[in-house]
C-alpha positions as CSV (number, residue, x, y, z in Angstrom):
1,M,43.5,-61.7,117.0
2,A,46.7,-63.1,115.4
3,L,46.4,-61.2,112.2
4,I,49.7,-59.7,111.0
5,A,51.7,-62.2,113.1
6,G,50.0,-65.0,111.4
7,T,50.4,-63.5,108.0
8,L,54.2,-62.9,108.5
9,A,54.6,-66.4,109.8
10,A,53.0,-67.8,106.6
11,C,55.0,-65.4,104.3
12,G,58.4,-65.5,106.0
13,G,58.1,-62.2,107.7
14,D,60.6,-59.3,108.0
15,D,63.2,-61.8,109.2
16,A,62.4,-64.5,106.7
17,S,65.3,-66.8,106.0
18,G,66.2,-68.3,102.6
19,S,68.7,-67.4,100.0
20,V,68.3,-64.5,97.6
21,D,69.9,-64.8,94.2
22,T,72.0,-61.7,93.7
23,E,73.9,-63.1,90.7
24,G,71.0,-62.7,88.2
25,T,70.4,-66.5,87.8
26,G,66.8,-66.3,88.9
27,T,67.1,-69.3,91.2
28,T,66.3,-69.2,94.9
29,E,65.2,-71.4,97.8
30,A,62.4,-69.6,99.7
31,A,61.6,-70.7,103.2
32,T,57.8,-70.8,103.8
33,T,55.3,-72.4,106.1
34,G,51.9,-73.9,105.3
35,D,51.0,-75.4,102.0
36,T,53.2,-74.0,99.3
37,V,53.0,-73.8,95.5
38,D,56.4,-73.7,93.8
39,P,56.9,-71.4,90.8
40,D,57.8,-72.7,87.4
41,D,60.5,-71.1,85.3
42,T,58.3,-68.2,84.3
43,G,57.2,-67.3,87.8
44,D,53.6,-68.6,87.3
45,S,52.3,-71.0,89.8
46,G,49.4,-73.4,90.1
47,P,47.3,-74.4,93.1
48,T,48.0,-77.2,95.5
49,G,46.2,-78.2,98.7
50,D,42.8,-76.6,99.0
51,S,43.1,-74.2,96.1
52,S,39.5,-73.1,96.3
53,S,40.0,-71.7,99.8
54,T,38.6,-68.2,100.0
55,G,37.8,-67.9,103.7
56,D,34.2,-66.6,104.0
57,S,34.4,-63.9,101.4
58,G,32.9,-65.5,98.3
59,M,33.6,-67.4,95.1
60,P,37.2,-67.8,94.0
61,V,38.5,-66.4,90.7
62,E,41.6,-67.1,88.7
63,V,44.0,-64.2,88.9
64,T,47.6,-63.3,87.8
65,L,49.4,-60.5,89.6
66,D,51.9,-58.9,87.3
67,G,54.0,-56.2,89.0
68,S,57.2,-55.4,90.8
69,I,58.7,-54.9,94.2
70,Q,60.1,-51.4,94.7
71,K,62.1,-49.6,97.3
72,G,64.2,-48.6,94.7
73,P,63.6,-51.7,92.5
74,L,64.6,-55.0,94.1
75,V,67.2,-56.9,92.1
76,I,66.7,-60.1,90.1
77,G,66.1,-63.2,92.2
78,S,64.4,-61.4,95.1
79,T,61.6,-63.4,96.6
80,L,57.9,-62.7,96.6
81,E,55.3,-64.7,98.6
82,V,51.5,-64.3,98.2
83,A,49.6,-65.6,101.3
84,L,45.9,-66.1,100.9
85,L,43.9,-64.5,103.7
86,D,40.4,-64.9,104.9
87,A,38.1,-61.9,105.3
88,A,39.4,-61.1,108.7
89,G,43.0,-61.1,107.6
90,N,43.9,-64.6,108.9
91,P,46.2,-66.8,106.8
92,T,44.4,-69.7,105.1
93,G,47.7,-71.7,104.9
94,L,48.2,-71.3,101.2
95,V,51.3,-69.5,100.1
96,F,52.4,-68.9,96.5
97,P,56.1,-68.0,96.2
98,T,57.9,-66.6,93.1
99,V,61.1,-64.7,92.3
100,T,61.7,-61.5,90.6
101,T,62.8,-61.9,87.0
102,S,64.7,-58.6,86.4
103,D,66.6,-55.9,88.3
104,L,63.4,-53.8,88.0
105,G,61.9,-56.1,90.7
106,E,59.4,-57.5,88.2
107,F,57.4,-60.6,89.1
108,E,54.4,-62.6,88.0
109,V,52.4,-65.1,90.1
110,S,49.0,-66.8,89.5
111,F,46.5,-68.3,91.9
112,T,42.8,-68.8,92.6
113,H,41.2,-66.7,95.3
114,E,38.7,-64.0,96.2
115,G,39.3,-61.6,99.0
116,P,42.4,-60.3,100.8
117,V,45.9,-61.5,100.2
118,G,49.2,-60.7,101.9
119,L,52.3,-60.1,99.8
120,V,55.9,-60.1,101.2
121,G,58.8,-59.3,98.9
122,E,62.4,-59.6,100.1
123,G,65.7,-58.8,98.5
124,F,68.5,-56.3,97.8
125,Y,67.3,-53.0,96.4
126,Y,68.6,-50.0,94.5
127,N,69.3,-47.1,96.9
128,E,68.5,-43.9,95.1
129,L,70.4,-41.7,97.6
130,S,73.7,-43.7,97.5
131,G,73.4,-44.7,93.8
132,A,74.2,-48.3,94.6
133,V,72.6,-51.6,95.3
134,S,72.0,-52.0,99.0
135,T,74.4,-53.9,101.2
136,A,71.5,-55.4,103.2
137,P,68.1,-56.8,102.1
138,I,64.8,-55.3,102.8
139,S,61.4,-56.9,103.3
140,L,58.3,-55.0,102.0
141,R,54.7,-56.0,102.5
142,A,51.3,-55.3,101.1
143,V,47.7,-56.3,101.7
144,H,45.6,-56.5,98.5
145,T,42.1,-57.6,97.8
146,I,41.2,-59.9,94.9
147,E,37.8,-59.1,93.4
148,I,37.9,-59.8,89.7
149,A,39.5,-62.5,87.5
150,G,42.4,-62.0,85.1
151,T,45.7,-60.3,85.0
152,Q,46.1,-57.2,87.2
153,S,49.1,-55.1,88.2
154,A,50.3,-55.0,91.8
155,F,53.3,-53.1,93.1
156,V,54.7,-53.9,96.5
157,N,56.4,-50.7,97.8
158,L,56.9,-48.5,100.8
159,V,53.4,-47.0,100.8
160,T,51.8,-50.5,100.8
161,H,54.3,-51.6,103.5
162,L,53.7,-48.7,105.8
163,A,49.9,-49.1,105.5
164,E,49.7,-52.9,105.7
165,R,49.6,-53.4,109.5
166,R,47.0,-50.7,109.9
167,A,44.9,-52.2,107.1
168,I,45.1,-55.7,108.8
169,A,43.9,-54.1,112.1
170,L,41.0,-52.4,110.4
171,L,39.8,-55.7,108.9
172,A,38.2,-56.5,112.3
173,S,35.6,-53.9,111.6
174,T,35.2,-53.4,107.9
175,D,35.7,-55.0,104.5
176,P,39.2,-55.3,102.9
177,A,38.8,-52.6,100.2
178,T,37.6,-50.0,102.8
179,A,40.3,-51.1,105.3
180,I,43.1,-50.6,102.8
181,A,41.8,-47.3,101.6
182,Q,41.4,-45.9,105.1
183,A,44.8,-47.1,106.1
184,E,46.5,-45.4,103.2
185,Q,44.5,-42.2,103.8
186,E,45.6,-42.2,107.4
187,L,49.2,-42.9,106.3
188,V,49.3,-39.9,104.0
189,A,48.0,-37.6,106.7
190,A,50.3,-39.0,109.4
191,L,53.5,-38.9,107.3
192,D,52.8,-35.2,106.4
193,I,55.1,-35.5,103.4
194,G,54.6,-32.7,100.9
195,P,52.1,-29.8,101.3
196,A,49.4,-30.0,104.0
197,G,46.3,-31.8,102.7
198,L,48.1,-33.4,99.8
199,D,46.0,-36.2,98.3
200,P,48.1,-38.4,96.0
201,G,45.0,-39.7,94.4
202,G,45.8,-43.3,93.9
203,A,46.0,-46.6,95.8
204,G,49.4,-47.7,97.0
205,I,49.3,-51.0,95.1
206,D,49.0,-49.0,91.9
207,M,51.9,-46.6,92.6
208,S,55.1,-47.3,90.8
209,L,58.5,-45.7,90.3
210,L,58.3,-47.0,86.7
211,G,54.8,-45.9,86.1
212,G,55.3,-42.4,84.6
213,D,55.2,-38.8,85.9
214,S,52.0,-38.7,87.9
215,L,51.2,-37.4,91.3
216,P,50.6,-40.9,92.9
217,N,53.9,-42.2,91.5
218,A,55.7,-39.0,92.6
219,Y,54.3,-39.5,96.1
220,L,55.7,-43.0,96.2
221,F,59.1,-41.8,95.1
222,A,59.1,-38.9,97.6
223,T,58.0,-41.3,100.4
224,S,60.7,-43.8,99.4
225,A,63.5,-41.2,99.3
226,I,62.4,-39.4,102.5
227,M,62.3,-42.7,104.4
228,I,65.9,-43.6,103.5
229,Q,67.0,-40.0,104.2
230,A,65.4,-40.2,107.6
231,A,67.0,-43.5,108.3
232,A,70.4,-42.0,107.3
233,L,70.0,-39.1,109.6
234,E,69.0,-41.4,112.4
235,A,72.1,-43.7,111.7
236,G,74.4,-40.7,111.7
237,P,77.8,-40.3,110.0
238,G,79.2,-43.6,109.1
239,G,76.0,-45.5,110.1
240,G,74.8,-48.4,108.1
241,V,71.6,-46.9,106.5
242,D,70.9,-50.0,104.4
243,G,70.8,-52.2,107.5
244,S,68.8,-49.7,109.6
245,L,66.2,-48.8,107.1
246,Q,64.1,-52.0,107.8
247,A,63.9,-51.2,111.5
248,F,63.0,-47.6,110.8
249,I,60.1,-48.3,108.4
250,N,58.8,-51.1,110.6
251,A,58.8,-48.8,113.6
252,I,56.6,-46.4,111.6
253,A,54.3,-49.2,110.5
254,D,54.0,-50.4,114.1
255,D,53.2,-46.9,115.3
256,L,50.5,-46.5,112.7
257,A,48.9,-49.9,113.3
258,D,46.7,-49.0,116.4
259,D,45.2,-45.6,115.5
260,G,46.7,-44.5,112.1
261,M,48.7,-41.7,113.8
262,L,52.4,-41.1,114.3
263,D,54.3,-40.0,117.4
264,P,55.2,-36.3,116.9
265,A,58.9,-37.2,117.3
266,R,58.6,-39.4,114.2
267,V,56.9,-36.7,112.3
268,Q,59.7,-34.3,113.1
269,Q,62.2,-36.9,111.9
270,L,60.4,-37.0,108.5
271,D,60.2,-33.2,108.3
272,D,64.0,-33.0,108.9
273,A,64.5,-35.6,106.2
274,E,62.3,-33.8,103.8
275,Q,64.3,-30.6,104.3
276,A,67.6,-32.5,104.0
277,L,66.7,-34.5,100.9
278,V,68.5,-33.4,97.7
279,S,65.6,-34.3,95.4
280,D,67.2,-33.6,92.1
281,R,70.1,-35.9,93.1
282,A,67.8,-38.8,94.0
283,H,65.9,-38.3,90.7
284,D,69.1,-38.2,88.7
285,L,70.6,-41.3,90.4
286,L,67.4,-43.3,89.8
287,A,67.2,-42.1,86.2
288,A,70.8,-43.3,85.7
289,R,69.9,-46.7,87.2
290,L,66.9,-47.1,84.9
291,A,69.0,-46.1,81.9
292,E,71.6,-48.6,82.9
293,L,68.8,-51.3,82.8
294,G,67.6,-50.1,79.4
295,I,64.6,-48.2,80.6
296,M,64.4,-44.8,79.0
297,Q,61.4,-43.5,80.9
298,A,62.3,-40.9,83.5
299,P,61.4,-41.4,87.2
300,P,58.4,-39.4,88.6
301,N,59.1,-35.8,89.4
302,L,59.8,-35.6,93.1
303,E,59.3,-31.8,93.0
304,L,55.5,-32.4,92.6
305,V,55.4,-33.6,96.2
306,V,58.6,-32.6,98.1
307,D,58.2,-29.4,100.1
308,T,61.8,-28.6,101.1
309,D,61.0,-25.4,103.0
310,L,57.8,-26.9,104.7
311,D,55.7,-23.9,103.6
312,D,52.9,-26.2,102.3
313,V,53.7,-25.4,98.7
314,A,55.4,-28.2,96.7
315,N,58.8,-27.3,95.2
316,A,57.4,-27.5,91.6
317,M,54.9,-24.8,92.3
318,D,56.9,-22.8,94.9
319,T,58.3,-19.4,93.9
320,C,61.0,-19.9,96.5
321,A,61.4,-23.7,97.0
322,W,64.1,-23.6,99.7
323,V,63.0,-20.6,101.8
324,G,59.6,-20.6,103.4
325,N,57.1,-18.2,101.8
326,P,53.6,-19.6,102.2
327,D,52.2,-16.4,100.7
328,Q,54.4,-16.9,97.6
329,L,55.5,-13.3,97.8
330,P,59.1,-12.5,96.7
331,V,61.7,-13.3,99.3
332,L,64.0,-10.3,99.6
333,D,66.5,-11.4,102.2
334,D,67.3,-15.0,101.3
335,V,68.2,-16.9,98.1
336,C,65.6,-19.2,96.7
337,H,68.1,-21.1,94.6
338,A,70.6,-22.2,97.3
339,R,70.7,-24.8,100.0
340,A,73.3,-25.9,102.5
341,A,74.3,-29.1,104.1
342,L,77.1,-30.4,106.3
343,V,79.6,-32.9,105.0
344,P,78.9,-35.9,107.2
345,D,82.5,-37.3,107.0
346,A,83.9,-34.1,108.4
347,A,81.8,-34.3,111.6
348,G,83.8,-33.4,114.6
349,T,86.6,-31.9,112.6
350,T,87.6,-28.2,112.9
351,V,88.3,-27.1,109.3
352,S,90.5,-24.2,108.5
353,D,91.6,-23.9,104.8
354,V,89.5,-25.4,102.0
355,A,90.4,-25.9,98.4
356,L,88.7,-27.6,95.4
357,A,90.6,-29.4,92.6
358,H,90.7,-32.5,90.5
359,L,92.6,-35.0,92.7
360,D,91.7,-38.5,91.4
361,G,91.1,-38.1,87.7
362,D,87.4,-39.1,87.6
363,G,86.3,-35.7,86.4
364,N,84.6,-34.7,89.6
365,L,86.0,-31.9,91.8
366,D,87.5,-33.1,95.0
367,A,88.5,-31.2,98.2
368,V,91.5,-30.6,100.5
369,T,91.1,-29.1,103.9
370,R,93.4,-28.4,106.8
371,S,92.8,-28.8,110.6
372,D,96.0,-27.8,112.4
373,T,98.6,-30.1,110.9
374,Q,96.1,-32.7,109.6
375,W,95.2,-32.5,106.0
376,S,92.0,-34.2,104.8
377,F,91.3,-35.3,101.3
378,Y,87.7,-35.8,100.1
379,A,86.5,-37.5,97.0
380,G,83.7,-35.6,95.2
381,D,80.8,-37.5,93.6
382,G,79.9,-34.9,91.0
383,T,76.6,-34.0,92.8
384,G,78.0,-32.0,95.7
385,G,78.7,-34.9,98.0
386,F,82.1,-35.6,99.5
387,T,83.5,-38.7,101.1
388,L,86.7,-38.8,103.2
389,A,89.3,-40.6,101.2
390,H,92.6,-39.9,103.1
391,Q,94.0,-38.0,106.1
392,Q,97.6,-37.2,106.7
393,N,99.6,-35.1,109.2
394,V,101.7,-32.7,107.2
395,T,102.1,-29.1,108.4
396,T,100.2,-26.1,109.7
397,A,101.0,-24.2,106.5
398,P,98.0,-23.7,104.3
399,P,97.9,-26.1,101.3
400,H,97.8,-24.3,97.9
401,V,96.3,-26.6,95.3
402,V,97.8,-26.1,91.8
403,D,98.6,-28.5,88.9
404,M,102.3,-27.8,88.8
405,D,103.3,-30.4,86.1
406,D,100.4,-30.0,83.7
407,D,99.2,-33.6,84.1
408,G,95.6,-32.8,84.9
409,I,96.0,-33.8,88.5
410,A,96.3,-31.1,91.2
411,D,99.5,-30.9,93.2
412,I,100.0,-29.2,96.5
413,V,102.3,-26.3,97.3
414,V,103.2,-25.0,100.7
415,D,105.4,-22.3,102.1
416,A,108.0,-24.2,104.2
417,G,109.4,-21.0,105.6
418,D,112.6,-19.1,105.2
419,G,112.0,-18.8,101.4
420,V,111.6,-22.5,100.9
421,T,108.8,-23.8,98.7
422,A,107.7,-27.4,99.0
423,V,105.8,-29.1,96.2
424,Y,103.9,-32.4,96.6
425,L,103.7,-33.8,93.1
426,R,100.6,-36.1,93.2
427,R,99.2,-38.7,90.9
428,A,95.6,-39.6,90.5
429,G,94.0,-41.1,93.6
430,F,94.3,-40.6,97.3
431,D,97.6,-42.3,98.2
432,P,99.7,-40.8,100.9
433,L,101.6,-37.7,99.8
434,P,105.0,-38.2,98.4
435,V,108.2,-36.6,99.8
436,P,108.0,-33.0,98.8
437,I,110.4,-31.4,96.3
438,T,111.9,-28.2,97.9
439,S,113.3,-25.1,96.3
440,A,115.0,-22.2,98.1
441,S,114.5,-18.5,97.1
442,A,116.9,-15.7,97.9
443,Y,113.8,-13.7,99.0
444,V,112.1,-15.0,102.1
445,G,108.9,-13.1,101.7
446,S,105.6,-15.0,102.1
447,L,104.5,-17.4,99.3
448,A,101.5,-15.7,97.7
449,T,98.4,-17.7,96.7
450,I,98.6,-16.5,93.1
451,H,99.8,-18.5,90.2
452,G,99.9,-18.2,86.4
453,D,102.0,-19.1,83.4
454,M,104.4,-16.2,82.8
455,N,106.7,-17.6,80.2
456,G,104.5,-19.6,77.8
457,D,105.7,-23.2,78.8
458,A,102.2,-24.2,80.3
459,Y,103.7,-24.5,83.8
460,P,102.4,-22.0,86.3
461,E,104.7,-19.7,88.1
462,L,104.4,-18.7,91.7
463,A,105.4,-15.5,93.6
464,R,106.9,-14.5,96.9
465,M,106.1,-11.0,98.0
466,G,105.7,-8.7,100.9
467,T,103.7,-5.5,101.4
468,M,105.1,-2.0,100.9
469,G,104.3,1.7,100.9
470,A,105.4,4.1,98.2
471,S,104.9,7.8,98.7
472,G,105.4,8.7,95.1
473,S,108.6,10.7,95.7
474,A,110.8,8.1,93.9
475,D,110.7,4.9,92.0
476,V,110.3,2.0,94.4
477,D,110.8,-1.7,93.6
478,M,108.0,-3.9,95.0
479,P,109.2,-6.7,97.2
480,I,108.3,-9.5,94.8
481,V,110.1,-12.4,93.2
482,L,108.5,-14.6,90.6
483,L,109.3,-18.3,91.1
484,V,109.9,-19.9,87.7
485,N,108.5,-23.4,87.5
486,D,110.6,-26.1,85.8
487,G,107.6,-28.5,85.5
488,A,109.1,-31.1,87.8
489,G,108.3,-29.5,91.1
490,G,111.3,-27.2,91.3
491,F,111.6,-23.4,91.1
492,T,114.3,-20.8,90.4
493,D,114.1,-17.1,91.2
494,G,113.1,-15.1,88.2
495,T,114.7,-11.8,87.1
496,A,111.4,-9.8,86.8
497,V,111.3,-6.5,88.6
498,A,108.0,-4.7,89.5
499,T,108.8,-1.0,90.0
500,V,106.2,1.5,91.4
501,P,107.0,4.7,89.4
502,M,107.7,8.1,90.9
503,G,104.5,10.0,91.4
504,T,102.5,6.9,92.4
505,S,101.3,6.6,95.9
506,F,100.7,3.0,96.7
507,S,100.2,0.9,99.9
508,G,99.8,-2.9,99.4
509,P,99.2,-5.1,97.7
510,Q,95.9,-6.1,99.3
511,A,95.2,-8.4,96.3
512,S,97.2,-9.6,93.4
513,A,97.0,-11.9,90.4
514,L,99.2,-13.4,87.6
515,V,96.7,-13.2,84.7
516,D,96.5,-11.8,81.2
517,V,94.9,-8.4,81.4
518,T,96.5,-6.9,78.2
519,D,95.0,-9.4,75.8
520,D,98.3,-10.6,74.4
521,D,98.2,-14.1,75.8
522,D,101.1,-13.4,78.1
523,G,100.6,-13.4,81.8
524,D,100.7,-10.1,83.6
525,F,101.2,-9.1,87.3
526,V,98.3,-7.1,88.8
527,A,98.6,-5.6,92.2
528,V,95.8,-3.8,94.0
529,G,96.2,-1.4,96.9
530,T,95.3,2.1,98.1
531,S,97.0,5.5,97.9
532,L,99.0,7.2,100.7
533,G,98.1,10.8,99.9
534,M,99.6,11.8,96.5
535,F,96.2,10.9,94.9
536,P,93.0,12.1,96.6
537,A,92.9,10.5,100.0
538,E,92.2,6.8,100.0
539,D,92.2,6.2,96.3
540,L,91.9,2.6,95.0
541,V,95.1,2.0,93.0
542,V,95.7,-0.8,90.5
543,L,99.1,-1.5,89.1
544,T,99.5,-3.6,86.0
545,F,103.0,-4.9,85.2
546,P,102.7,-6.4,81.6
547,G,104.3,-9.8,81.2
548,E,106.8,-10.0,78.3
549,G,106.3,-13.7,77.7
550,N,109.7,-14.6,79.0
551,G,109.1,-14.2,82.8
552,D,110.1,-10.5,82.8
553,L,107.7,-7.6,83.5
554,G,107.3,-4.3,81.7
555,A,106.7,-0.8,83.1
556,A,103.8,-0.3,85.4
557,I,100.4,0.8,84.1
558,V,98.7,2.8,86.9
559,S,94.9,3.1,87.3
560,S,93.2,4.8,90.2
561,A,89.8,5.9,91.3
562,P,88.6,8.0,94.3
563,Q,86.7,6.3,97.1
564,P,83.2,7.7,97.8
565,G,82.7,9.3,101.2
566,G,82.6,6.9,104.1
567,F,84.7,4.2,102.5
568,D,87.4,2.7,104.7
569,P,89.3,0.5,102.2
570,M,91.8,-0.7,104.6
571,S,89.0,-2.6,106.4
572,G,87.5,-4.2,103.3
573,A,88.1,-7.3,101.2
574,F,89.4,-7.2,97.6
575,A,88.9,-9.6,94.7
576,I,90.3,-9.8,91.1
577,A,87.7,-11.6,89.0
578,D,85.6,-11.1,85.8
579,V,82.4,-9.6,87.1
580,T,81.4,-8.0,83.8
581,G,81.4,-11.1,81.6
582,D,83.9,-9.8,79.0
583,S,86.6,-12.4,79.9
584,I,88.8,-9.6,81.3
585,V,89.3,-9.6,85.1
586,D,88.1,-6.6,87.1
587,V,89.0,-5.3,90.5
588,V,86.3,-5.4,93.2
589,L,86.4,-3.9,96.7
590,A,83.7,-4.6,99.4
591,A,84.4,-2.1,102.1
592,R,82.9,-0.7,105.3
593,G,79.3,0.3,104.8
594,P,76.9,-0.9,102.1
595,N,79.1,-0.1,99.1
596,I,80.8,-2.3,96.6
597,M,83.2,-0.7,94.2
598,C,84.3,-2.2,90.9
599,M,87.0,-1.0,88.5
600,P,86.3,-2.9,85.2
601,G,89.3,-4.1,83.3
602,N,89.6,-2.5,79.8
603,G,91.8,-5.2,78.2
604,D,94.9,-3.0,77.8
605,G,96.1,-3.2,81.4
606,T,94.1,-0.2,82.6
607,F,91.1,-0.4,85.0
608,G,88.1,1.9,85.4
609,P,86.2,4.1,85.5
610,A,84.9,2.9,88.9
611,V,81.3,1.8,89.4
612,T,80.0,2.0,93.0
613,T,76.9,0.2,94.2
614,D,75.0,0.7,97.5
615,V,73.8,-2.9,98.0
616,G,71.6,-2.0,100.9
617,V,73.2,-4.2,103.6
618,S,76.2,-3.4,105.8
619,L,79.4,-5.1,104.8
620,D,81.3,-3.8,107.8
621,Y,85.0,-4.9,107.8
622,S,84.3,-7.6,105.3
623,M,87.0,-10.2,105.5
624,L,85.8,-12.8,103.0
625,L,85.2,-12.0,99.4
626,T,84.8,-15.1,97.1
627,P,83.8,-14.7,93.5
628,G,81.7,-17.3,91.7
629,D,78.9,-17.6,89.2
630,F,76.1,-18.5,91.7
631,T,73.3,-17.4,89.5
632,G,74.4,-19.4,86.4
633,D,74.4,-16.5,84.0
634,G,78.1,-16.7,83.1
635,I,79.1,-13.7,85.1
636,A,80.9,-13.9,88.5
637,D,78.9,-12.9,91.5
638,L,80.3,-12.3,95.0
639,L,80.1,-14.1,98.3
640,V,80.8,-11.5,101.0
641,R,81.0,-11.9,104.8
642,Q,80.8,-9.2,107.4
643,G,83.9,-8.9,109.5
644,S,83.0,-7.1,112.7
645,G,81.7,-9.1,115.6
646,P,81.7,-12.7,116.8
647,L,82.3,-15.1,113.9
648,E,79.1,-17.0,114.5
649,D,77.0,-13.8,114.3
650,L,78.5,-12.5,111.0
651,Q,76.1,-12.5,108.1
652,V,77.2,-13.9,104.7
653,Y,75.6,-12.5,101.5
654,V,75.5,-13.5,97.8
655,V,75.7,-10.3,95.8
656,P,74.7,-10.9,92.2
657,S,76.6,-9.1,89.4
658,L,74.7,-7.2,86.7
659,G,77.5,-7.5,84.2
660,T,78.2,-3.8,84.2
661,G,80.3,-3.4,87.3
662,A,77.2,-2.8,89.3
663,F,75.6,-5.3,91.7
664,G,72.2,-6.1,93.0
665,P,69.5,-5.2,93.4
666,L,68.7,-8.4,95.4
667,V,71.3,-9.2,98.0
668,S,70.8,-12.7,99.4
669,R,71.6,-13.7,103.0
670,V,72.9,-17.2,102.8
671,S,74.4,-17.7,106.3
672,G,70.9,-18.5,107.6
673,L,70.7,-21.6,105.4
674,L,73.1,-23.4,107.7
675,G,70.8,-22.9,110.6
676,P,72.2,-23.9,114.0
677,T,75.1,-25.8,112.4
678,N,76.7,-22.5,111.5
679,D,79.6,-21.6,113.7
680,G,80.7,-18.9,111.3
681,I,81.9,-19.1,107.7
682,S,85.6,-18.4,107.7
683,W,86.9,-20.0,104.4
684,A,85.2,-20.6,101.1
685,A,86.0,-22.1,97.7
686,S,83.7,-21.9,94.7
687,A,83.2,-24.1,91.7
688,D,80.4,-25.9,89.9
689,L,80.2,-29.1,92.0
690,D,77.2,-30.7,90.3
691,G,77.5,-29.6,86.7
692,N,74.3,-27.6,86.6
693,G,75.8,-24.4,85.3
694,A,75.9,-22.5,88.6
695,D,78.9,-22.4,90.9
696,D,78.6,-23.9,94.4
697,L,80.5,-23.4,97.6
698,L,82.6,-25.5,99.9
699,L,82.7,-23.8,103.3
700,S,84.5,-23.9,106.6
701,T,81.8,-23.4,109.2
702,G,83.5,-24.7,112.2
703,T,83.3,-28.0,110.3
704,L,82.8,-28.5,106.6
705,A,79.7,-27.7,104.6
706,T,78.5,-27.3,101.1
707,M,76.2,-24.7,99.6
708,M,74.6,-25.7,96.3
709,F,73.1,-23.2,93.9
710,T,70.6,-23.8,91.0
711,P,70.6,-21.4,88.0
């Protein structure tokens, strides 16, 4: 039986030719076959030919379909054709064309009929995952039954499209209303979107992205977003998802047509897409599009349907939306508010150093990474997504990203060796790096990653330093030179001297910072290390050298605290960050065993007394300790990676701060969120990438990945 083929021939089909008006004029030339009724300026149409044709289904009625075509909404000037069908789904030869009258995909078309009709809409659509109008058109179909006269709504969308071929096939054995209902029930079961057994509770022709926050509308939105996510995954990095979406959804419709079931491989594709979908981003982008078009109504809540962790509980009701817990009991070894994804544009790249900064002046954080001598620059989109903007072979030296000239755009500093500092003064955008400005220091120690304004001119100073050991038997000058910034990319050696006083045993520094810890608005130099024996063995020692506001340093303020038994501080990682929420930095050590030690800053240059927490998991030889407010409570937490064993086997944990110097009690293993894509997390940078109040992570995992947190 030539059912769907005949319908598509009458309506123009998926490959229908004809021009689509993308300029907003509302004019179009639609290619059709059979007898055609041309629309007037309002989109209404009157009958020509045998206008009373109803097939064998009964008496005709006058009807107006008032609705829209939605993938995201199709743009103004998109075409819609209504083909009158007989009871068996065969085209009668009458086709009623019209065009959409707004960028919401709205249309209106009138005709006389009773029984089934086929609808085909074609045009460019809003892509809720990219946040832009598609670069290729899409054709969406629906089969609908006309039973009563008057104006009625009709929405041509992905649910109607995916069920249409199956509904046409079922017309051979049942009436149109039953065929459509059965096809859509089979569709919901086959797609397996959302929790098992989900019943959206509405007909596809009534589902609308503009219809309010109901379960049927949320199901349509979820189906729409997951389909385009699945097409994107199938296309791969750099693939043209807009062009491949049509083939993808048609393949699913064809698979469903015979028996209402999907090949298991297709179901797995959709499961993968449901897990990969960033539902809040899709929601926000569609909301922004609607607001741009003057529609203040929010899109349906995707979380009513989407089940990211595939535990058969929709995100909106799930106590742990991103980690499977079908029993809804607390998850003790994974975070429920974090998810990870690879950066597609970094595929195939081995990433070493990572940094986050404002590079192009659009207010979104961007990224710089290094792979051997190649530096890659990624434009951030403000939602956690990154697009490769520029690559350049520079040097194997790690790039330090700092705004050296106070223009709001990050510059890049590298250690060029032999005491030479090179500064690439950038301007907004991703143009090739300029020729660097170089400055030579009399001290050839390594360029430290620390920076801070030490003389009140708003330009950050840098430092070159080496490690040292002082037994306490005499005063010892630390091997450090402050590099005074001239604001134009150049540096001169400062005169500051940092002296470890007699009686102080110190080995280090293992961590350092140029930051105000004396609450006088002048930058201070803080160095963290361990004792050599004058204090009780293996003390944690913090030296504060108060800045005098002119680039010089005052006498050392010494703080120390004994390590609890079993600590091996030489194998642990240090951090200097505010983990108590008082705007004063603290000193943190994650060492061998399950212990984290904190010496809170007191605001006068001293630190302590120490607070030690057994966090319940081994942090053996931790080599990565990145602070960030991952819980969104305004207090820095810790990302800690184990350091003993093959990199790909090392677990990474988020350790939440309690604001007192203590941590826990829930320690969250986040390395598992990367699944088989994790080759080991070796570098990390933290910042709030999507503006939701919680810091996120950019990670080197063999390639590049993000880990997004929700407060």
